[in-house]
N, C-alpha and C positions, 0 to 999 in steps of 0.2 A: 474794113470799117463796119462796125455793127452797132447801131444805135437807132432808136425809133420811138416816135410818139405816134399813137394812133387811137383816135376816139371817133366812133361812128356819129356823123352829123352831116347835114347837107348845107346848101347855100343859105337857106333861111334859118337853120337851127344852130349853126356854128356860132359860138360866142367869140368875142374879140380875144378874151383870155386864152381860149383853146387854140384859136388861130395863131396867136403870138407864141404860145408854148410849142406848137408843132414846128413853127419856123425856127425857134430857138434850138430845138433838139435836132430836127431833121436837116436844116439848112445851115444855120449859123455854126453849129458844132462841127459840121462837115468842113466848112470853110476854114475854121480855126485848126482842125486836125490836119487838113491838107497843107496849110501854110506852115504849121509847126514841123510836120514831117519833111517838107521840102527844105526848110532851113537847116535841118540836121542830117540831110542825106549823106551817106558815105560816098566816097569817090566812085565806088562800083554802081551807084544808083540804087533804085528801089522800085517797088511796085505797089499799087493800091488797087483794090477791088471793092466796089460798093454794090449793094443790092438795092434794086428799085422795084417799082410796081406800076401797072397801068390803072390801078384802082382809082375810080373817081366817084361814081354815083354812091351816095350814102356815106361817103367818107371823104368829103371834099378837102379838108385841110391836109389829110395824109397824102392824098393823090397830088395835090398841087405842090406840096413840099418835096415829094419824090421826083417830080418833074424838075424842080430847081436843083435837087441833088444831082440828077443826071448831068445838067449843064455845068455845074461846078466841077465834077470829076472829069468830064470831057474837056473843059477849059484847061484843067491842070495838065492833062496829057499833052496838049499843044503848047501851053505856055512854059511848062517845066521840063519838057523833053530834053532840052539842052543841058539840064542838070542830071540827066539820067533817070528821070522819073517816068515810069509807065503807069497809066491809069485807065481802068476799064470799069464798066458797069454791067451787071448781070440782072436781067429781068427773068426770074425763074418761073413766072406764072404761078398758078396755085400749087402749093406744096403743103400737104397735110402734116402739120407738126403738132396736131392735137387740138387745133382750134375749130375744125370743121364738124358740123353735125353729120350724122350718118346719111341724112337725106342729101345734103350738099355734096358730100363726098361721092355718093352714087351718081348724082346728076353730072358732076364734073368728069367722072370716069367714063360715063356714057358719051361725053363729047370728045374725049381724048382719042386720037387715032390709034394709039398703041394699046388702049384699054387699061391704062394704069396712070396714076398720078406720079409726079416726081417725088423724090424723097430727099431729105437733107443730105444724104450721101451723094446723090446725083449732083447736087449743087456744089458740095464740097469738092468733088472730083474736078469740076470745071474751075473752081477757085484755085485748087492745087496746080492745075495746068497753067493758068494765067500767071501764077507766081513763080513758076518753074523756069528753068533755062529753056525748055522746049517752047514756052509761050512768049519768049522775048520779042517776037516780031508783032505780037498783038498789042496794039496801043490805041487809045482813043476810041474804043468801040463800045456800043451799047448792044450787048448780046442777049437775044431772046432764046433762053434755054428752057422752053416750055413744053417740050414733047410734041410740038406741032399743033397746039391749040389754034384755031382760026382767030386772027386778030379781031378784037372788038366783040367777040362772042362769049367772053367770060362773064358769068353771072355774079362774080364777086368783085 
């Protein structure tokens, strides 16, 4: 699953329209996609992988909707397992896909135990595993694939 609404705003600066749009894209759309996918699952079953975030400060509607997305996907893993659906969530931490300033990139690299940030390929490899035959036993998990960043210390 890959869709997202993200506008920087906080508790006092988020508009009702922005909040509703975030929920429509990041939560409602996820629910509708999961339900539609489950209704047409082949006999062999299927797998869903969603991407989430710990982001909260400065991006309240995005962070709250990602938390809701987590719960939807994890609920699907438990409620629809008897239909052969496996569902997992990946929290990749900060991955520079071109959105970071050089200063932010440098500060994050300095915090990272291995001295580098994750790449889209790192995350794609985990998604590939979760969707593969080798990943069949992994279900209903929120996987932090963030290179070892200390929880709660990300400045983004």
